[in-house]
C-alpha positions in Angstrom: 123.0 198.4 12.2 119.7 198.3 14.1 119.0 201.3 16.2 115.9 201.8 18.4 114.6 204.3 15.9 114.8 202.0 12.9 113.3 199.2 15.0 110.4 201.5 16.0 109.9 202.6 12.3 109.8 199.0 11.2 107.2 198.0 13.8 105.1 201.0 12.9 105.2 200.2 9.2 104.3 196.6 10.0 101.3 197.6 12.1 100.1 200.0 9.3 100.5 197.2 6.7 98.6 194.8 8.9 95.8 197.3 9.8 95.1 198.4 6.2 93.5 195.1 5.0 91.3 195.0 8.1 90.1 198.5 7.5 89.4 197.7 3.8 87.5 194.5 4.9 85.4 196.5 7.4 84.5 199.1 4.8 83.6 196.4 2.3 81.4 194.6 4.9 79.7 197.9 5.9 78.8 198.5 2.3 76.8 195.2 2.4 74.7 196.5 5.3 71.5 198.3 4.7 71.2 202.0 5.6 69.5 202.6 8.9 67.0 205.4 9.6 68.8 206.1 12.9 72.2 205.2 14.2 74.9 203.5 12.3 76.5 200.0 12.2 79.3 199.4 14.7 81.6 196.5 14.4 81.5 194.3 17.4 83.5 191.0 17.5 84.9 188.6 15.0 85.8 184.9 15.2 86.8 182.1 13.0 85.1 178.7 12.8 87.5 175.9 11.9 86.7 172.3 11.3 89.3 169.6 10.8 91.9 172.4 10.5 90.1 174.2 7.7 88.7 177.7 8.1 85.0 177.3 7.3 84.2 181.0 7.8 85.1 184.2 9.6 82.0 185.6 11.4 81.7 189.3 12.3 78.9 190.9 14.3 77.7 194.4 13.5 75.2 196.2 15.8 73.6 199.5 16.2 73.1 200.0 19.9 75.0 199.0 23.1 73.5 195.5 23.1 74.8 193.5 20.1 72.1 190.8 20.5 69.2 193.3 20.2 67.9 193.8 16.7 68.8 195.3 14.4 72.2 193.6 14.1 74.0 191.9 11.3 76.1 188.8 11.1 78.7 188.7 8.2 80.1 185.3 7.3 83.2 185.3 5.0 83.7 181.8 3.7 87.0 180.1 3.6 85.6 177.1 1.7 83.3 176.5 -1.2 79.9 175.3 0.1 76.7 174.5 -1.7 73.7 176.6 -0.8 71.7 173.4 -0.1 74.3 172.4 2.5 74.2 175.9 4.1 70.4 175.6 4.4 70.6 172.0 5.7 73.2 172.8 8.3 71.3 175.9 9.5 68.1 173.9 10.0 70.1 171.1 11.8 71.5 173.7 14.2 68.2 175.3 14.9 66.7 171.8 15.6 69.6 171.0 17.9 68.9 174.3 19.8 65.2 173.4 20.1 64.1 176.3 18.0 60.7 175.7 16.2 58.7 172.6 15.7 59.3 170.2 12.7 56.7 172.0 10.5 58.4 175.4 11.1 61.9 173.8 10.5 60.7 172.4 7.2 59.3 175.7 6.2 62.4 177.6 7.2 64.6 175.1 5.4 62.6 175.6 2.2 63.0 179.4 2.6 66.8 179.1 3.2 67.2 176.8 0.1 65.6 179.5 -2.0 67.7 182.3 -0.5 71.2 180.8 -0.1 73.5 180.6 -3.1 76.5 178.3 -3.5 79.4 180.2 -2.0 83.1 180.1 -2.9 86.1 180.9 -0.7 86.3 184.6 -0.1 82.6 185.3 -0.7 80.3 186.7 2.0 76.8 186.3 3.1 75.4 189.0 5.5 72.3 188.2 7.5 70.5 191.2 9.1 68.3 190.5 12.0 65.4 192.9 12.1 62.7 192.8 14.9 60.3 191.0 12.5 62.4 189.5 9.7 65.8 188.4 8.5 67.3 189.9 5.3 70.2 188.2 3.5 72.9 189.8 1.2 75.7 188.2 -0.9 79.0 189.5 -2.1 81.2 187.8 -4.6 84.1 190.1 -5.6 82.7 193.5 -6.4 79.2 192.1 -7.1 76.7 192.7 -4.2 73.1 191.6 -4.2 70.1 191.2 -2.0 69.3 187.4 -1.7 66.0 187.7 0.0 63.9 188.5 3.1 62.2 186.0 5.4 59.3 187.8 7.1 59.0 185.8 10.3 60.2 187.0 13.7 60.5 183.4 15.1 62.7 182.4 12.1 65.0 185.4 12.6 65.4 184.6 16.3 66.1 180.9 15.6 68.5 181.5 12.8 70.7 184.0 14.6 70.6 181.8 17.7 72.9 179.4 15.8 75.7 181.9 16.6 74.4 183.9 19.6 72.6 181.4 21.8 74.7 180.3 24.9 74.0 176.7 23.7 75.7 177.2 20.3 77.8 174.4 18.9 80.7 177.0 18.5 81.0 178.7 21.9 84.4 180.2 21.0 82.9 181.9 18.0 80.1 183.3 20.1 82.5 184.6 22.7 84.5 186.3 20.0 81.4 187.8 18.4 80.2 189.3 21.7 83.6 190.7 22.6 83.5 194.3 21.4 86.5 195.1 19.2 88.9 197.8 20.2 88.4 199.5 16.9 84.7 200.2 17.6 
């Protein structure tokens, strides 16, 4: 027989079970972020990009201060599909072009840099991009293996790249809104 006490106990256990994977994912993501001289990474929002019913990635925004769009901040993408690094670079450049970021010479240069940096990813793998005031740094995690992918030393590139998700004209406004909505756990 169900009593209010057993019902409450079941709901509590369910909430604990659901929260545990989230905490483990947050800890894993934070381990990909570089140490900071001051402050610490705080998780902001998280949103899912879906195309044709498939989860392309879950994006999570990490920031240091009270403004999540003021560097340094980090964007973690956990992929739901396998995608070639070449396609990641091409799509990034297409989105920067659509937003009017950079001239064609800059877009070609940025595309070459991204092709050198981005690996092929499989479902469950993560790429974390860190926007510093004068550069963008990229990390990759596949299972327990974590590695630095590269650093692109150009402030205009960093601004243009992260605008893909954070600019008001983004092609995924629902993801942007979710990223900029501070999570209750922060």
